[in-house]
N, C-alpha and C positions, 0 to 999 in steps of 0.2 A: 505494500500501502505504501504512495505518496502521500507525502505529508505537508501541508499547503500551509502557507503562512500568509496573512492576509497584508501584503505591504498599508505601510505607515508613511503615506508620505507626507514632506517638508510645509509645516504651513509657509504663506509667502506672509515673510518679513516685507513691512512699512515702517520705515523711521520717520519720527516727524521731529523736522531742526525747530532750532529757537528762532533764525530771522528769515529761515529760506523753505525751500518744498521739501514736500514729503517724497522720500526716498526708496523707490519698490523695490523690489528685485525679481529678474526673472522678466519673461514676459510678460507684460499687461495690456487688456483691454479697456480704455475708460470708455462708460458710458454718459455723457451729457446734458443737459437737464432738457434739452429739448427732441433728444433722443437719437444723435448724430454717435457714432463711434469713433474712438481713436485709438490706435493698434501699437506699441510699440514692442521690439521684438529685442531690445537691448539686455543687458545683464543687471543692468539698475538705470530704473526711469526716476525720472527726475519728474515728480507730478508739482505744478505751482496750485499756491492755494493761496496768494492775493493775489490774483486774477492783471496782476504788469506785465505777462507774457505777452510778447507778438505771435509768439506758438499758441498758446493756451490752447488745452490743459496742460502743455508739457511744458517744463521751465525752461528759460532762455534765460534766466540771471540779471532780470528786469527790476529785481527786488534790490541788486547791489547798488543802481545807480539811483535808486531813486528813494531815500528815503525817508520817511512817514514821520511829519514834524507835526507831533502831538500837542492840543491847543490851539490850534492854530485850521481854521474851515477852510476848505476847499473852494 
């Protein structure tokens, strides 16, 4: 009789950064509020959550160039 063990896949790792994007390990497909989808096959994908990226939802590091000024209205 062959013994079968169920493989436990590694969970998807998401690292939240203080001032930048969320870093998602492995290929990822992101679904936007309008229902459109964006796929990235990179080993680690930087997902923008400040909405400043010109490549949103993929981070392009725009958060580094435009610093938020607290207490000041836009």
